[in-house]
N, C-alpha and C positions, 0 to 999 in steps of 0.2 A: 507957825512963826514962830514960836519962844525955842523947840527942838532947833531949826535951824538957825536963829541966832546965837545959842549954845555953838553947836559946832563949828558953826566962822569963829568965833572965840577962841577956843580948845586947835581948829589949824591956826591960826594968826599965830597963839603963842606958843603951839612946836616949833612953825619956821621958823621964828623968832630965835626958841633956845636954840633950835641948828646951827642958825647962823650966828651967834654967838658961841659956840661952840666950835664953827669951822674957824673963826677969827683966835679964840684961843689957840689954837693950835695951830692957825699960822703965825703965830708971835711968837710959840715956846719952838718952833721948828726954825728962824730964820734967826732963833741966837749964837750965838758962837760957844764951839765946841770948850769948852773948859773943865770936862770932870774927868774927859775920858772913855773910852768902851768904844762898846760895837754900837755905834750910832752917832746923830748930830744936834747940834745942840747942847747947851744946857741945861739943869737940874732947873727949874724953874716949877711953881706950886701952878696946876691945871685948874685945880678948884679948890674955892678960895676956903673949904670946908675943912680941916684939919682931922685925921681919927689917930685913935691908939690902939697898937694890935699885937699880937704877940706872936710867933712862930716857937713852935715847940721841936727842940734837938734833944737827939741823941747822942753819945759817948763816941767819942771816934769823930769820922770825917760826914760833913752836913753837905750835899751841896741844892743853896740855896738863893735869892735871888730877894729884892725888896719891891713890893708894887704902891711902895708910900715912902718919903723922908721927910728926916725933921731938918732945917735948915741949916740948922748946923751935921752936914752929910761924914764929916772928920771920922775915920778909922776910929777911934779914942771915942770918941761920943756916941757912934751906932754899938758900936761894942759893951756898952756901958753897964749894961746888966749881965755879962758873963766874965766882967774881972774877976777875974783869978782861977779862973774855968776856960778861958776859950783860948787856946794857945798858938792857933795860926791862923792867915785868912790867906787862901791863893785867889786870882783872879787867869785871867788867860794872860802870860808873859810877865804877871806880878807877881808880888806874896811880904804877907808883913809878918813878923812874928812878937809874938808877948813876951816882954823880959828884965827884968826890974822895976815891972811897972809902966812899961810906955812898949808901946807900937813901932817898932822898928823894922825898916825896907820901904817897896815902891809902892807898898798899898798906901797911899795917904784920904786921898776922899774915896765913900762908897758912890757909884753911879749906879743908876736907877738903869741901867743901861744894859749893867754885864750881872755874869752869875758870879758865883764865889762857891768856895773848899770852906767851910769852917769847920776849924779841930777840935775836937769841949773833951776835956778827961771825963764828966761824967754828963749824965740826963741833965738840957733846962732848958728853959724857955727865953729866947733874945725877945725882947718887950722895946718899942719903939712910943714915945707916946710925941703929941701932938705935929703928927709927921702927914706932908702934904702929898696925896695922892698925884701919885705920874698920871702925865698925858697918856691915855690909851691908845693918838695917835701918833706915839715916839716912833720915828723912823732909823730903826737898826743897819746897820750900813754895811752887811757882810761880803767878809774876802773868801778868794777860792781855801777849801779847806775845812776844817773847825774852828767852828765859833760860839765863846764862853757865853749867854745873854740869857737876859730876865725874858720872868713873861709882865708887863703893863697891867694884871688886872688880877680885881682879887681874888675870881670862881677860877673854875671850871672851865676849860671851851675845846671840843674835839680835835683834833690834829685835822683835819680835811677840813672843818670848816674856818679854824683861827688862819690858815694860810690861805693869803691868797692865790687863786687858780698861776697867772704870771710869775709868781716867784714859785710857786709848790713844786711845779720840772726844775728849777734849779737847786732843790735839797734834795738829797739824797740818804738822810738817815738824820736822829735825834735821840740823843744819850741824853738820859736822866741818869739821877741815883737810882742803880742797881735797875732799870728799865730802858729798853728799846723800841724803837721803832725804823725799818727801812723801807723805802717805795720801791713797791715790786709795776709791772706793768698791767700784771694780768688780776694780781688784787687789791692794788693801791696801799695802803702804808699794813704794815702787817706787824707783829710785837707786840710785845710786855705794855706798851706805853702806847695810850688810845686818844690822850687828852695832855690838854698845859695846864697847869697848874699854881695862881697865888702864889708868891712864895716861896717858889720851887725854880733853880738854876738849871739849864739845856745848852748840851753841846748840838750846835746846828751844822752838821756838813755840810758845802755847796761847790757845785762842779764849775761854776763863775760866780763872779762876784756880781752879787743882786742886791736890793734897797726892799728890805723888808720891814711894812706895815702890818700889826695883825687888826684880822680879823677881831670884834670882840662887840658884846650888847654895849647899846648904851642904855645907861642907867637913866638921863632925865627924861632921853627920851620914852621910855614907857613907864615911867613915874606919871608924867602929861596923858597918855594914852589913857591909864589906869584913869586919873583923876576923872577926864573928860564921858567916858564908862558910867562913873560912879555920878556921876552930874547928871546927865540925860538918866541913866536907869531911877534916878529919886524922881523926875521928874514926870516918868512915866508913870510911877506909880498910885492910882487909883486915889481916889478919895475917899473918906470911911461917913 
């Protein structure tokens, strides 16, 4: 009876969390797009918790993206840790240069949907504080041709797993910084790029317009499952 109650409580809690996640995603995707990039909706906090993180960059050109952004996602705030080092930020069809202490150009706000080329004079870390994680269920509206996009998850996910089957058929190639993958009929994805990684930017080439929602792990569900296993395991320990 004790085991049964614990399992019922765990299942109910997991279901409630999944429902809450889905409502959060629905609210996010219903918002109006005001930040640009390949996707729908404004940038909003998917998770109430904020994080601090850094991206280690090298001198020259870095193809990056952001899986969490602060409330102030202006280029001057996001690039604040690189003042005097970063010289250029390039997105898909937009660009900005650092000149006389200010950013000048068409990149005004950094989008969680987009990838960016960031040019540095020397190796450095781009650090963000109190950043809100991007909703992993964010939708990317890809056009025919090459799209410069982000990856909305902090970890690494294999290409075949991350791309939904109905979308994968429209994607012909993926290019990252110094790596690439091409889809073949015989061997599937081949090349030096095998997985998407948080903090990296990617050019995704399609042969038709398509909406992409990456398949990524659900951390909240995994934590709930682990908690349930630990509780049940503890109850099953023999009394001393």
